[in-house]
mmCIF file of the N, C-alpha and C atoms, coordinates in Angstrom:
data_MODEL
# 
_entry.id   MODEL 
# 
loop_
_atom_site.group_PDB 
_atom_site.id 
_atom_site.type_symbol 
_atom_site.label_atom_id 
_atom_site.label_alt_id 
_atom_site.label_comp_id 
_atom_site.label_asym_id 
_atom_site.label_entity_id 
_atom_site.label_seq_id 
_atom_site.pdbx_PDB_ins_code 
_atom_site.Cartn_x 
_atom_site.Cartn_y 
_atom_site.Cartn_z 
_atom_site.occupancy 
_atom_site.B_iso_or_equiv 
_atom_site.pdbx_formal_charge 
_atom_site.auth_seq_id 
_atom_site.auth_comp_id 
_atom_site.auth_asym_id 
_atom_site.auth_atom_id 
_atom_site.pdbx_PDB_model_num 
ATOM 1   N N  . UNK A 1 1  ? -46.872 103.727 -78.382 1.00 0.00 ? 1  UNK A N  1 
ATOM 2   C CA . UNK A 1 1  ? -45.429 104.582 -78.929 1.00 0.00 ? 1  UNK A CA 1 
ATOM 3   C C  . UNK A 1 1  ? -44.565 103.712 -79.568 1.00 0.00 ? 1  UNK A C  1 
ATOM 4   N N  . UNK A 1 2  ? -43.999 104.352 -80.395 1.00 0.00 ? 2  UNK A N  1 
ATOM 5   C CA . UNK A 1 2  ? -43.275 104.050 -81.503 1.00 0.00 ? 2  UNK A CA 1 
ATOM 6   C C  . UNK A 1 2  ? -41.344 104.532 -81.274 1.00 0.00 ? 2  UNK A C  1 
ATOM 7   N N  . UNK A 1 3  ? -40.539 103.469 -80.968 1.00 0.00 ? 3  UNK A N  1 
ATOM 8   C CA . UNK A 1 3  ? -38.903 103.910 -81.465 1.00 0.00 ? 3  UNK A CA 1 
ATOM 9   C C  . UNK A 1 3  ? -38.320 103.702 -82.505 1.00 0.00 ? 3  UNK A C  1 
ATOM 10  N N  . UNK A 1 4  ? -37.932 104.027 -82.998 1.00 0.00 ? 4  UNK A N  1 
ATOM 11  C CA . UNK A 1 4  ? -36.734 104.001 -84.306 1.00 0.00 ? 4  UNK A CA 1 
ATOM 12  C C  . UNK A 1 4  ? -35.805 104.744 -84.304 1.00 0.00 ? 4  UNK A C  1 
ATOM 13  N N  . UNK A 1 5  ? -35.057 104.249 -84.924 1.00 0.00 ? 5  UNK A N  1 
ATOM 14  C CA . UNK A 1 5  ? -33.349 104.706 -85.375 1.00 0.00 ? 5  UNK A CA 1 
ATOM 15  C C  . UNK A 1 5  ? -33.618 105.563 -86.484 1.00 0.00 ? 5  UNK A C  1 
ATOM 16  N N  . UNK A 1 6  ? -33.131 106.859 -86.819 1.00 0.00 ? 6  UNK A N  1 
ATOM 17  C CA . UNK A 1 6  ? -33.372 107.650 -88.111 1.00 0.00 ? 6  UNK A CA 1 
ATOM 18  C C  . UNK A 1 6  ? -31.732 108.538 -88.100 1.00 0.00 ? 6  UNK A C  1 
ATOM 19  N N  . UNK A 1 7  ? -31.862 108.973 -89.550 1.00 0.00 ? 7  UNK A N  1 
ATOM 20  C CA . UNK A 1 7  ? -30.425 109.785 -89.624 1.00 0.00 ? 7  UNK A CA 1 
ATOM 21  C C  . UNK A 1 7  ? -31.245 110.312 -91.077 1.00 0.00 ? 7  UNK A C  1 
ATOM 22  N N  . UNK A 1 8  ? -30.170 111.940 -90.583 1.00 0.00 ? 8  UNK A N  1 
ATOM 23  C CA . UNK A 1 8  ? -30.411 113.033 -91.856 1.00 0.00 ? 8  UNK A CA 1 
ATOM 24  C C  . UNK A 1 8  ? -29.005 113.038 -92.681 1.00 0.00 ? 8  UNK A C  1 
ATOM 25  N N  . UNK A 1 9  ? -29.163 112.886 -93.963 1.00 0.00 ? 9  UNK A N  1 
ATOM 26  C CA . UNK A 1 9  ? -27.990 112.658 -94.784 1.00 0.00 ? 9  UNK A CA 1 
ATOM 27  C C  . UNK A 1 9  ? -27.399 114.394 -95.570 1.00 0.00 ? 9  UNK A C  1 
ATOM 28  N N  . UNK A 1 10 ? -28.366 115.260 -94.865 1.00 0.00 ? 10 UNK A N  1 
ATOM 29  C CA . UNK A 1 10 ? -28.549 116.585 -95.428 1.00 0.00 ? 10 UNK A CA 1 
ATOM 30  C C  . UNK A 1 10 ? -29.199 117.741 -94.804 1.00 0.00 ? 10 UNK A C  1 
ATOM 31  N N  . UNK A 1 11 ? -28.979 119.093 -95.074 1.00 0.00 ? 11 UNK A N  1 
ATOM 32  C CA . UNK A 1 11 ? -30.039 119.815 -94.033 1.00 0.00 ? 11 UNK A CA 1 
ATOM 33  C C  . UNK A 1 11 ? -31.192 119.544 -94.907 1.00 0.00 ? 11 UNK A C  1 
ATOM 34  N N  . UNK A 1 12 ? -31.357 119.537 -96.099 1.00 0.00 ? 12 UNK A N  1 
ATOM 35  C CA . UNK A 1 12 ? -32.327 119.471 -96.371 1.00 0.00 ? 12 UNK A CA 1 
ATOM 36  C C  . UNK A 1 12 ? -33.489 118.252 -96.580 1.00 0.00 ? 12 UNK A C  1 
ATOM 37  N N  . UNK A 1 13 ? -32.679 117.196 -95.510 1.00 0.00 ? 13 UNK A N  1 
ATOM 38  C CA . UNK A 1 13 ? -33.292 115.659 -95.424 1.00 0.00 ? 13 UNK A CA 1 
ATOM 39  C C  . UNK A 1 13 ? -33.860 116.778 -93.980 1.00 0.00 ? 13 UNK A C  1 
ATOM 40  N N  . UNK A 1 14 ? -33.543 117.276 -92.958 1.00 0.00 ? 14 UNK A N  1 
ATOM 41  C CA . UNK A 1 14 ? -33.672 118.109 -91.717 1.00 0.00 ? 14 UNK A CA 1 
ATOM 42  C C  . UNK A 1 14 ? -35.012 118.891 -92.464 1.00 0.00 ? 14 UNK A C  1 
ATOM 43  N N  . UNK A 1 15 ? -35.346 119.653 -93.153 1.00 0.00 ? 15 UNK A N  1 
ATOM 44  C CA . UNK A 1 15 ? -35.959 120.573 -93.457 1.00 0.00 ? 15 UNK A CA 1 
ATOM 45  C C  . UNK A 1 15 ? -37.325 119.536 -93.978 1.00 0.00 ? 15 UNK A C  1 
ATOM 46  N N  . UNK A 1 16 ? -37.191 118.551 -95.039 1.00 0.00 ? 16 UNK A N  1 
ATOM 47  C CA . UNK A 1 16 ? -38.127 117.613 -94.544 1.00 0.00 ? 16 UNK A CA 1 
ATOM 48  C C  . UNK A 1 16 ? -38.816 116.783 -93.605 1.00 0.00 ? 16 UNK A C  1 
ATOM 49  N N  . UNK A 1 17 ? -37.520 116.242 -92.824 1.00 0.00 ? 17 UNK A N  1 
ATOM 50  C CA . UNK A 1 17 ? -38.290 115.549 -91.806 1.00 0.00 ? 17 UNK A CA 1 
ATOM 51  C C  . UNK A 1 17 ? -39.811 116.603 -91.478 1.00 0.00 ? 17 UNK A C  1 
ATOM 52  N N  . UNK A 1 18 ? -38.623 117.974 -90.743 1.00 0.00 ? 18 UNK A N  1 
ATOM 53  C CA . UNK A 1 18 ? -39.681 118.738 -90.303 1.00 0.00 ? 18 UNK A CA 1 
ATOM 54  C C  . UNK A 1 18 ? -40.689 118.832 -90.715 1.00 0.00 ? 18 UNK A C  1 
ATOM 55  N N  . UNK A 1 19 ? -40.688 119.418 -91.676 1.00 0.00 ? 19 UNK A N  1 
ATOM 56  C CA . UNK A 1 19 ? -42.172 119.649 -92.782 1.00 0.00 ? 19 UNK A CA 1 
ATOM 57  C C  . UNK A 1 19 ? -43.610 118.115 -92.397 1.00 0.00 ? 19 UNK A C  1 
ATOM 58  N N  . UNK A 1 20 ? -42.674 117.354 -92.514 1.00 0.00 ? 20 UNK A N  1 
ATOM 59  C CA . UNK A 1 20 ? -43.893 115.978 -92.064 1.00 0.00 ? 20 UNK A CA 1 
ATOM 60  C C  . UNK A 1 20 ? -44.424 116.146 -90.272 1.00 0.00 ? 20 UNK A C  1 
ATOM 61  N N  . UNK A 1 21 ? -43.160 116.534 -89.483 1.00 0.00 ? 21 UNK A N  1 
ATOM 62  C CA . UNK A 1 21 ? -43.641 116.598 -88.687 1.00 0.00 ? 21 UNK A CA 1 
ATOM 63  C C  . UNK A 1 21 ? -44.651 117.854 -88.091 1.00 0.00 ? 21 UNK A C  1 
ATOM 64  N N  . UNK A 1 22 ? -44.620 119.005 -88.834 1.00 0.00 ? 22 UNK A N  1 
ATOM 65  C CA . UNK A 1 22 ? -45.108 119.912 -88.766 1.00 0.00 ? 22 UNK A CA 1 
ATOM 66  C C  . UNK A 1 22 ? -46.953 119.244 -88.525 1.00 0.00 ? 22 UNK A C  1 
ATOM 67  N N  . UNK A 1 23 ? -47.402 118.642 -89.666 1.00 0.00 ? 23 UNK A N  1 
ATOM 68  C CA . UNK A 1 23 ? -48.402 117.794 -89.343 1.00 0.00 ? 23 UNK A CA 1 
ATOM 69  C C  . UNK A 1 23 ? -48.695 116.929 -89.018 1.00 0.00 ? 23 UNK A C  1 
ATOM 70  N N  . UNK A 1 24 ? -47.795 116.236 -88.136 1.00 0.00 ? 24 UNK A N  1 
ATOM 71  C CA . UNK A 1 24 ? -48.002 115.370 -86.779 1.00 0.00 ? 24 UNK A CA 1 
ATOM 72  C C  . UNK A 1 24 ? -48.816 115.978 -86.011 1.00 0.00 ? 24 UNK A C  1 
ATOM 73  N N  . UNK A 1 25 ? -49.728 115.540 -85.062 1.00 0.00 ? 25 UNK A N  1 
ATOM 74  C CA . UNK A 1 25 ? -49.966 115.883 -83.506 1.00 0.00 ? 25 UNK A CA 1 
ATOM 75  C C  . UNK A 1 25 ? -49.565 115.746 -82.433 1.00 0.00 ? 25 UNK A C  1 
ATOM 76  N N  . UNK A 1 26 ? -48.954 114.530 -82.367 1.00 0.00 ? 26 UNK A N  1 
ATOM 77  C CA . UNK A 1 26 ? -48.576 114.218 -81.175 1.00 0.00 ? 26 UNK A CA 1 
ATOM 78  C C  . UNK A 1 26 ? -47.239 114.945 -80.391 1.00 0.00 ? 26 UNK A C  1 
ATOM 79  N N  . UNK A 1 27 ? -46.513 114.049 -79.731 1.00 0.00 ? 27 UNK A N  1 
ATOM 80  C CA . UNK A 1 27 ? -45.363 114.801 -79.116 1.00 0.00 ? 27 UNK A CA 1 
ATOM 81  C C  . UNK A 1 27 ? -44.485 113.687 -79.658 1.00 0.00 ? 27 UNK A C  1 
ATOM 82  N N  . UNK A 1 28 ? -42.877 114.339 -80.217 1.00 0.00 ? 28 UNK A N  1 
ATOM 83  C CA . UNK A 1 28 ? -41.924 113.346 -80.365 1.00 0.00 ? 28 UNK A CA 1 
ATOM 84  C C  . UNK A 1 28 ? -41.292 114.394 -79.457 1.00 0.00 ? 28 UNK A C  1 
ATOM 85  N N  . UNK A 1 29 ? -39.837 113.119 -79.464 1.00 0.00 ? 29 UNK A N  1 
ATOM 86  C CA . UNK A 1 29 ? -38.546 113.050 -78.901 1.00 0.00 ? 29 UNK A CA 1 
ATOM 87  C C  . UNK A 1 29 ? -37.207 112.556 -79.774 1.00 0.00 ? 29 UNK A C  1 
ATOM 88  N N  . UNK A 1 30 ? -36.164 113.203 -80.095 1.00 0.00 ? 30 UNK A N  1 
ATOM 89  C CA . UNK A 1 30 ? -34.914 112.738 -80.526 1.00 0.00 ? 30 UNK A CA 1 
ATOM 90  C C  . UNK A 1 30 ? -34.102 112.286 -79.194 1.00 0.00 ? 30 UNK A C  1 
ATOM 91  N N  . UNK A 1 31 ? -33.259 111.865 -79.168 1.00 0.00 ? 31 UNK A N  1 
ATOM 92  C CA . UNK A 1 31 ? -32.356 111.179 -78.492 1.00 0.00 ? 31 UNK A CA 1 
ATOM 93  C C  . UNK A 1 31 ? -30.829 110.538 -79.028 1.00 0.00 ? 31 UNK A C  1 
ATOM 94  N N  . UNK A 1 32 ? -29.738 111.714 -78.875 1.00 0.00 ? 32 UNK A N  1 
ATOM 95  C CA . UNK A 1 32 ? -28.812 111.183 -79.480 1.00 0.00 ? 32 UNK A CA 1 
ATOM 96  C C  . UNK A 1 32 ? -27.427 111.640 -78.434 1.00 0.00 ? 32 UNK A C  1 
ATOM 97  N N  . UNK A 1 33 ? -26.806 110.356 -78.355 1.00 0.00 ? 33 UNK A N  1 
ATOM 98  C CA . UNK A 1 33 ? -26.117 110.335 -77.283 1.00 0.00 ? 33 UNK A CA 1 
ATOM 99  C C  . UNK A 1 33 ? -26.906 110.547 -75.429 1.00 0.00 ? 33 UNK A C  1 
ATOM 100 N N  . UNK A 1 34 ? -26.161 111.808 -75.358 1.00 0.00 ? 34 UNK A N  1 
ATOM 101 C CA . UNK A 1 34 ? -26.868 112.305 -73.867 1.00 0.00 ? 34 UNK A CA 1 
ATOM 102 C C  . UNK A 1 34 ? -27.525 113.242 -74.198 1.00 0.00 ? 34 UNK A C  1 
ATOM 103 N N  . UNK A 1 35 ? -28.169 113.573 -74.962 1.00 0.00 ? 35 UNK A N  1 
ATOM 104 C CA . UNK A 1 35 ? -28.926 114.705 -75.331 1.00 0.00 ? 35 UNK A CA 1 
ATOM 105 C C  . UNK A 1 35 ? -29.896 114.062 -76.206 1.00 0.00 ? 35 UNK A C  1 
ATOM 106 N N  . UNK A 1 36 ? -31.462 115.168 -75.311 1.00 0.00 ? 36 UNK A N  1 
ATOM 107 C CA . UNK A 1 36 ? -32.466 114.460 -75.821 1.00 0.00 ? 36 UNK A CA 1 
ATOM 108 C C  . UNK A 1 36 ? -33.409 116.329 -75.922 1.00 0.00 ? 36 UNK A C  1 
ATOM 109 N N  . UNK A 1 37 ? -34.377 116.187 -77.440 1.00 0.00 ? 37 UNK A N  1 
ATOM 110 C CA . UNK A 1 37 ? -34.554 117.268 -77.779 1.00 0.00 ? 37 UNK A CA 1 
ATOM 111 C C  . UNK A 1 37 ? -36.063 117.248 -78.569 1.00 0.00 ? 37 UNK A C  1 
ATOM 112 N N  . UNK A 1 38 ? -36.693 118.004 -78.205 1.00 0.00 ? 38 UNK A N  1 
ATOM 113 C CA . UNK A 1 38 ? -37.953 118.154 -78.829 1.00 0.00 ? 38 UNK A CA 1 
ATOM 114 C C  . UNK A 1 38 ? -37.952 117.751 -80.381 1.00 0.00 ? 38 UNK A C  1 
ATOM 115 N N  . UNK A 1 39 ? -38.115 116.786 -81.009 1.00 0.00 ? 39 UNK A N  1 
ATOM 116 C CA . UNK A 1 39 ? -38.592 116.179 -81.979 1.00 0.00 ? 39 UNK A CA 1 
ATOM 117 C C  . UNK A 1 39 ? -39.319 116.837 -83.173 1.00 0.00 ? 39 UNK A C  1 
ATOM 118 N N  . UNK A 1 40 ? -39.916 118.159 -82.982 1.00 0.00 ? 40 UNK A N  1 
ATOM 119 C CA . UNK A 1 40 ? -40.657 118.931 -83.636 1.00 0.00 ? 40 UNK A CA 1 
ATOM 120 C C  . UNK A 1 40 ? -39.841 120.506 -83.093 1.00 0.00 ? 40 UNK A C  1 
ATOM 121 N N  . UNK A 1 41 ? -38.501 120.341 -83.266 1.00 0.00 ? 41 UNK A N  1 
ATOM 122 C CA . UNK A 1 41 ? -38.006 121.723 -82.380 1.00 0.00 ? 41 UNK A CA 1 
ATOM 123 C C  . UNK A 1 41 ? -36.655 121.958 -83.593 1.00 0.00 ? 41 UNK A C  1 
ATOM 124 N N  . UNK A 1 42 ? -36.597 122.624 -84.324 1.00 0.00 ? 42 UNK A N  1 
ATOM 125 C CA . UNK A 1 42 ? -35.333 122.908 -85.286 1.00 0.00 ? 42 UNK A CA 1 
ATOM 126 C C  . UNK A 1 42 ? -34.029 123.601 -85.042 1.00 0.00 ? 42 UNK A C  1 
ATOM 127 N N  . UNK A 1 43 ? -34.366 123.909 -83.816 1.00 0.00 ? 43 UNK A N  1 
ATOM 128 C CA . UNK A 1 43 ? -32.935 124.436 -83.010 1.00 0.00 ? 43 UNK A CA 1 
ATOM 129 C C  . UNK A 1 43 ? -32.765 123.178 -81.857 1.00 0.00 ? 43 UNK A C  1 
ATOM 130 N N  . UNK A 1 44 ? -33.322 122.467 -81.452 1.00 0.00 ? 44 UNK A N  1 
ATOM 131 C CA . UNK A 1 44 ? -32.974 121.409 -81.064 1.00 0.00 ? 44 UNK A CA 1 
ATOM 132 C C  . UNK A 1 44 ? -32.331 120.328 -81.938 1.00 0.00 ? 44 UNK A C  1 
ATOM 133 N N  . UNK A 1 45 ? -33.267 120.378 -83.027 1.00 0.00 ? 45 UNK A N  1 
ATOM 134 C CA . UNK A 1 45 ? -32.800 119.088 -84.066 1.00 0.00 ? 45 UNK A CA 1 
ATOM 135 C C  . UNK A 1 45 ? -31.041 119.357 -84.543 1.00 0.00 ? 45 UNK A C  1 
ATOM 136 N N  . UNK A 1 46 ? -30.835 120.681 -84.831 1.00 0.00 ? 46 UNK A N  1 
ATOM 137 C CA . UNK A 1 46 ? -29.450 121.127 -85.117 1.00 0.00 ? 46 UNK A CA 1 
ATOM 138 C C  . UNK A 1 46 ? -28.569 121.113 -84.183 1.00 0.00 ? 46 UNK A C  1 
ATOM 139 N N  . UNK A 1 47 ? -28.920 121.052 -83.141 1.00 0.00 ? 47 UNK A N  1 
ATOM 140 C CA . UNK A 1 47 ? -27.843 121.107 -82.184 1.00 0.00 ? 47 UNK A CA 1 
ATOM 141 C C  . UNK A 1 47 ? -27.375 119.908 -81.805 1.00 0.00 ? 47 UNK A C  1 
ATOM 142 N N  . UNK A 1 48 ? -27.746 118.725 -82.512 1.00 0.00 ? 48 UNK A N  1 
ATOM 143 C CA . UNK A 1 48 ? -27.382 117.279 -82.378 1.00 0.00 ? 48 UNK A CA 1 
ATOM 144 C C  . UNK A 1 48 ? -26.577 117.249 -83.216 1.00 0.00 ? 48 UNK A C  1 
ATOM 145 N N  . UNK A 1 49 ? -25.619 116.211 -83.325 1.00 0.00 ? 49 UNK A N  1 
ATOM 146 C CA . UNK A 1 49 ? -24.906 115.509 -84.381 1.00 0.00 ? 49 UNK A CA 1 
ATOM 147 C C  . UNK A 1 49 ? -25.652 115.401 -85.280 1.00 0.00 ? 49 UNK A C  1 
ATOM 148 N N  . UNK A 1 50 ? -25.679 115.369 -86.433 1.00 0.00 ? 50 UNK A N  1 
ATOM 149 C CA . UNK A 1 50 ? -26.396 114.708 -87.462 1.00 0.00 ? 50 UNK A CA 1 
ATOM 150 C C  . UNK A 1 50 ? -25.881 113.961 -88.305 1.00 0.00 ? 50 UNK A C  1 
ATOM 151 N N  . UNK A 1 51 ? -24.392 113.521 -87.891 1.00 0.00 ? 51 UNK A N  1 
ATOM 152 C CA . UNK A 1 51 ? -23.683 112.833 -88.760 1.00 0.00 ? 51 UNK A CA 1 
ATOM 153 C C  . UNK A 1 51 ? -23.794 111.108 -88.355 1.00 0.00 ? 51 UNK A C  1 
ATOM 154 N N  . UNK A 1 52 ? -24.570 110.965 -86.706 1.00 0.00 ? 52 UNK A N  1 
ATOM 155 C CA . UNK A 1 52 ? -24.963 109.955 -86.565 1.00 0.00 ? 52 UNK A CA 1 
ATOM 156 C C  . UNK A 1 52 ? -26.423 109.475 -85.990 1.00 0.00 ? 52 UNK A C  1 
ATOM 157 N N  . UNK A 1 53 ? -26.702 108.227 -86.166 1.00 0.00 ? 53 UNK A N  1 
ATOM 158 C CA . UNK A 1 53 ? -28.054 107.918 -86.153 1.00 0.00 ? 53 UNK A CA 1 
ATOM 159 C C  . UNK A 1 53 ? -28.602 107.840 -84.654 1.00 0.00 ? 53 UNK A C  1 
ATOM 160 N N  . UNK A 1 54 ? -29.680 109.180 -84.838 1.00 0.00 ? 54 UNK A N  1 
ATOM 161 C CA . UNK A 1 54 ? -30.435 109.093 -83.501 1.00 0.00 ? 54 UNK A CA 1 
ATOM 162 C C  . UNK A 1 54 ? -32.181 108.356 -83.206 1.00 0.00 ? 54 UNK A C  1 
ATOM 163 N N  . UNK A 1 55 ? -32.255 108.043 -82.224 1.00 0.00 ? 55 UNK A N  1 
ATOM 164 C CA . UNK A 1 55 ? -33.267 107.341 -81.531 1.00 0.00 ? 55 UNK A CA 1 
ATOM 165 C C  . UNK A 1 55 ? -34.595 108.469 -81.756 1.00 0.00 ? 55 UNK A C  1 
ATOM 166 N N  . UNK A 1 56 ? -35.669 107.798 -82.576 1.00 0.00 ? 56 UNK A N  1 
ATOM 167 C CA . UNK A 1 56 ? -36.551 108.901 -82.495 1.00 0.00 ? 56 UNK A CA 1 
ATOM 168 C C  . UNK A 1 56 ? -38.216 108.365 -81.464 1.00 0.00 ? 56 UNK A C  1 
ATOM 169 N N  . UNK A 1 57 ? -38.730 108.888 -80.729 1.00 0.00 ? 57 UNK A N  1 
ATOM 170 C CA . UNK A 1 57 ? -39.558 108.475 -80.307 1.00 0.00 ? 57 UNK A CA 1 
ATOM 171 C C  . UNK A 1 57 ? -41.211 109.475 -80.649 1.00 0.00 ? 57 UNK A C  1 
ATOM 172 N N  . UNK A 1 58 ? -41.893 108.620 -81.247 1.00 0.00 ? 58 UNK A N  1 
ATOM 173 C CA . UNK A 1 58 ? -43.111 109.257 -81.384 1.00 0.00 ? 58 UNK A CA 1 
ATOM 174 C C  . UNK A 1 58 ? -44.107 108.125 -80.352 1.00 0.00 ? 58 UNK A C  1 
ATOM 175 N N  . UNK A 1 59 ? -44.460 109.391 -79.317 1.00 0.00 ? 59 UNK A N  1 
ATOM 176 C CA . UNK A 1 59 ? -45.389 109.026 -78.526 1.00 0.00 ? 59 UNK A CA 1 
ATOM 177 C C  . UNK A 1 59 ? -47.182 108.868 -79.049 1.00 0.00 ? 59 UNK A C  1 
ATOM 178 N N  . UNK A 1 60 ? -47.755 108.838 -80.171 1.00 0.00 ? 60 UNK A N  1 
ATOM 179 C CA . UNK A 1 60 ? -49.200 109.114 -80.382 1.00 0.00 ? 60 UNK A CA 1 
ATOM 180 C C  . UNK A 1 60 ? -48.908 108.369 -81.778 1.00 0.00 ? 60 UNK A C  1 
ATOM 181 N N  . UNK A 1 61 ? -49.963 107.334 -81.436 1.00 0.00 ? 61 UNK A N  1 
ATOM 182 C CA . UNK A 1 61 ? -49.739 106.146 -82.503 1.00 0.00 ? 61 UNK A CA 1 
ATOM 183 C C  . UNK A 1 61 ? -50.716 106.926 -84.088 1.00 0.00 ? 61 UNK A C  1 
ATOM 184 N N  . UNK A 1 62 ? -49.752 107.358 -85.294 1.00 0.00 ? 62 UNK A N  1 
ATOM 185 C CA . UNK A 1 62 ? -50.316 107.214 -86.153 1.00 0.00 ? 62 UNK A CA 1 
ATOM 186 C C  . UNK A 1 62 ? -49.247 107.047 -87.725 1.00 0.00 ? 62 UNK A C  1 
ATOM 187 N N  . UNK A 1 63 ? -50.311 105.991 -88.266 1.00 0.00 ? 63 UNK A N  1 
ATOM 188 C CA . UNK A 1 63 ? -49.146 105.360 -89.512 1.00 0.00 ? 63 UNK A CA 1 
ATOM 189 C C  . UNK A 1 63 ? -49.174 106.237 -90.549 1.00 0.00 ? 63 UNK A C  1 
ATOM 190 N N  . UNK A 1 64 ? -49.776 107.342 -90.930 1.00 0.00 ? 64 UNK A N  1 
ATOM 191 C CA . UNK A 1 64 ? -49.665 108.196 -91.742 1.00 0.00 ? 64 UNK A CA 1 
ATOM 192 C C  . UNK A 1 64 ? -48.085 109.026 -91.461 1.00 0.00 ? 64 UNK A C  1 
ATOM 193 N N  . UNK A 1 65 ? -47.615 109.324 -90.387 1.00 0.00 ? 65 UNK A N  1 
ATOM 194 C CA . UNK A 1 65 ? -46.456 110.091 -90.078 1.00 0.00 ? 65 UNK A CA 1 
ATOM 195 C C  . UNK A 1 65 ? -45.290 109.162 -89.856 1.00 0.00 ? 65 UNK A C  1 
ATOM 196 N N  . UNK A 1 66 ? -45.638 107.492 -89.412 1.00 0.00 ? 66 UNK A N  1 
ATOM 197 C CA . UNK A 1 66 ? -44.740 107.058 -89.452 1.00 0.00 ? 66 UNK A CA 1 
ATOM 198 C C  . UNK A 1 66 ? -44.530 105.994 -90.860 1.00 0.00 ? 66 UNK A C  1 
ATOM 199 N N  . UNK A 1 67 ? -45.101 106.261 -91.770 1.00 0.00 ? 67 UNK A N  1 
ATOM 200 C CA . UNK A 1 67 ? -45.216 105.339 -93.315 1.00 0.00 ? 67 UNK A CA 1 
ATOM 201 C C  . UNK A 1 67 ? -44.099 107.150 -93.749 1.00 0.00 ? 67 UNK A C  1 
ATOM 202 N N  . UNK A 1 68 ? -44.658 108.179 -93.722 1.00 0.00 ? 68 UNK A N  1 
ATOM 203 C CA . UNK A 1 68 ? -43.861 109.390 -94.277 1.00 0.00 ? 68 UNK A CA 1 
ATOM 204 C C  . UNK A 1 68 ? -42.250 109.296 -93.682 1.00 0.00 ? 68 UNK A C  1 
ATOM 205 N N  . UNK A 1 69 ? -41.969 108.998 -92.501 1.00 0.00 ? 69 UNK A N  1 
ATOM 206 C CA . UNK A 1 69 ? -40.705 108.992 -92.009 1.00 0.00 ? 69 UNK A CA 1 
ATOM 207 C C  . UNK A 1 69 ? -40.361 108.023 -92.403 1.00 0.00 ? 69 UNK A C  1 
ATOM 208 N N  . UNK A 1 70 ? -40.480 106.649 -92.756 1.00 0.00 ? 70 UNK A N  1 
ATOM 209 C CA . UNK A 1 70 ? -38.970 105.870 -93.420 1.00 0.00 ? 70 UNK A CA 1 
ATOM 210 C C  . UNK A 1 70 ? -38.171 106.278 -94.466 1.00 0.00 ? 70 UNK A C  1 
ATOM 211 N N  . UNK A 1 71 ? -38.191 107.054 -94.762 1.00 0.00 ? 71 UNK A N  1 
ATOM 212 C CA . UNK A 1 71 ? -37.215 107.713 -95.849 1.00 0.00 ? 71 UNK A CA 1 
ATOM 213 C C  . UNK A 1 71 ? -35.998 107.751 -95.089 1.00 0.00 ? 71 UNK A C  1 
ATOM 214 N N  . UNK A 1 72 ? -36.029 108.061 -93.638 1.00 0.00 ? 72 UNK A N  1 
ATOM 215 C CA . UNK A 1 72 ? -35.197 108.921 -92.659 1.00 0.00 ? 72 UNK A CA 1 
ATOM 216 C C  . UNK A 1 72 ? -34.626 107.341 -91.878 1.00 0.00 ? 72 UNK A C  1 
ATOM 217 N N  . UNK A 1 73 ? -35.590 106.604 -91.704 1.00 0.00 ? 73 UNK A N  1 
ATOM 218 C CA . UNK A 1 73 ? -34.954 105.190 -90.950 1.00 0.00 ? 73 UNK A CA 1 
ATOM 219 C C  . UNK A 1 73 ? -33.878 104.343 -91.232 1.00 0.00 ? 73 UNK A C  1 
ATOM 220 N N  . UNK A 1 74 ? -33.400 104.044 -89.899 1.00 0.00 ? 74 UNK A N  1 
ATOM 221 C CA . UNK A 1 74 ? -31.563 103.331 -90.457 1.00 0.00 ? 74 UNK A CA 1 
ATOM 222 C C  . UNK A 1 74 ? -32.018 102.149 -89.584 1.00 0.00 ? 74 UNK A C  1 
ATOM 223 N N  . UNK A 1 75 ? -31.584 100.712 -90.479 1.00 0.00 ? 75 UNK A N  1 
ATOM 224 C CA . UNK A 1 75 ? -32.478 99.524  -89.872 1.00 0.00 ? 75 UNK A CA 1 
ATOM 225 C C  . UNK A 1 75 ? -31.175 98.967  -88.868 1.00 0.00 ? 75 UNK A C  1 
# 
């Protein structure tokens, strides 16, 4: 299991993120404040406050997916 903070700058970055997650076979979750959504759900993600960093949890180890998601990572 991997957890890290991510942030989306534009709607296009959300689309890019979702394209990456389409290829990820594992489960993912995004937590923003008191809300938790499926990390692969378009509606779930757009229901969150995208102006703030969110915690992404990847439940299955996949180095390629983790590397592809680096561009969204917040330190």
